[in-house]
Residue, then its C-alpha position, 0 to 999 in steps of 0.5 A: x255945289x250940292x242939289x238935294x231933292x226928296x222926301x223924309x221917310x221918317x216924316x212920311x211914315x210918322x215914325x217920330x224919330x230924332x235922327x234922320x233915317x236918310x242922312x242925305x235929307x234935310x237942310x232944305x231940298x234945294x241947291x247949296x253952296x257947299x265949299x268955296x275956300x282957300x287953304x294955305x300952308x305955312x311954317x314948313x307945313x306946320x300951320x294951316x289957314x283955311x278961309x271961306x264958305x266952310x262946312x264945319x263937319x269937314x274940319x271939326x269932328x270929322x267922321x265918315x258917312x258910310x251908314x245911312x242913319x244920321x246917328x252914324x254920319x258926319x260931325x256928331x254935334x250937328x246932330x244935336x245942336x243943328x240950329x247953329x252947328x251946320x254940317x254938309x251940305x250947307x256952308x257958312x263964312x268962317x276961318x279955321x287955324x290948324x297947327x301940327x306940333x308933331x307929325x301925328x298930332x294937331x290942335x285947331x281953332x275956328x270961328x264961324x258966322x251964326x245966322x238963322x238964315x243958314x238953317x232957314x229952308x225958305x232963305x236957302x231955296x232963294x240964296x243957298x247957292x250964292x256966296x253972299x254974307x247972310x244978315x241977321x248974324x247973332x254971334x260966332x261959333x268957336x270950336x277948339x279941337x286936339x287930335x292925335x293920329x298914332x299907329x298901334x302895332x302898325x295900324x292907324x288910329x284917329x283920336x280927337x277931342x273938342x270943345x265949342x262955344x256959341x256966343x249967341x243967346x239961346x232960349x232956356x228950354x224950361x224957364x221963362x223971362x221971369x225964371x218961372x216954368x214957361x210951360x205954366x205961364x206961357x211967357x217967352x223963354x229966358x234968354x241964356x248967354x252963350x251955348x256950349x258943348x264937348x265931344x270926343x271920338x276914338x277910331x282905331x284899326x285893330x286887325x288886318x293890313x294898315x289902311x287895307x283889309x281889317x277891322x276899325x272900331x269907333x266910339x263917338x260921344x258928344x254932350x251939349x248944353x242942357x239949358x238950351x239943347x233939346x237933344x243933349x247927348x249922343x253916343x255911338x259905337x260900331x265897327x267897319x270891316x274892309x274886304x270881308x271876303x277874299x277878292x272883294x278888295x273894295x267891299x265893306x261891312x258896317x255895324x253900329x249902335x247908338x243912343x240919342x238923349x232928349x232933354x227932360x227939361x224940354x219934356x217937362x215944359x211940354x208937358x206943363x204946356x199941354x196941361x195949360x193949353x189942352x194940347x197932346x204934343x209928344x216930347x221924349x225924355x229918354x233915349x232914342x236907340x238906333x242900330x244899323x248894319x250895311x253891306x257895301x258892294x263895289x261892282x266897279x271902282x266908280x259904283x257902290x250899292x250899300x243895302x242896310x237894315x236899321x231898327x229904331x227903339x223908342x223913336x224920339x226918346x219916348x215909348x209913345x212912339x212905335x218902334x221901327x224897322x227900315x230896309x234902306x239902300x245907299x248908292x253912288x255913281x262917280x264920274 
């Protein structure tokens, strides 16, 4: 179970950012049923069958959450198409099949229920903790991923690539039901049959001792369906340095930069709608750039304090929003 409570700094400060400054905010400030599943190994542990209430980012595009900005935390597709790819702490009913053809490789497939109730804050406040099956199913989200975990000069790496397809219909960002510009007509959006995307992630330790002191580089990229995704691609890269100082075996340093692209098809539709209605809604058509650096200090095994500095250039993918400098802190106490 996960309990979330708090405020969104980006909203409070009017920054206009596309990616959350605090990755622990979002998905409703309430209780969530985060994990309730069975994982069974078969065929001499080559095949794993996992079923229950699952968080997708735990199994597909699995990535660490050391940074505070959401750009560098968790499964990247959920940062772009979060209306149907749901990451921690919200779980949903699904199944995952994972097969290991060799010790250091795998291929996996999943199928997850898609329902707008999983991302409805009002529904989550009433039912987010319950292991029920929400109604309103619109389709199934089916990811396919292949991964390789080699050793380079004895140092571990994780390489993965995947595709996904959501059988649910999606609103076209630009066209209306008659395939005319919806911003000019004000009519309902054209319904697209299915939504899709792809991704890859590269992580490789490049110095030091295997699984110990040293530097690990990472590169993540995701491309979503441009017809329906308001944020259609994201690229991030960075380095994690374990034990930066002699004797500080648990301390780490992280440095990362990232870019999240706002779909210009949606920006065009908003501009046309502004002209028709007289509103002044801001919609980006370019990249939001984010940089973050942190130092994780571990005074005891069960405690870490992780101050960070963030800078957001062109929040929301537009120069109409002012750049932002943020001082942050993540902290954890493990019982």
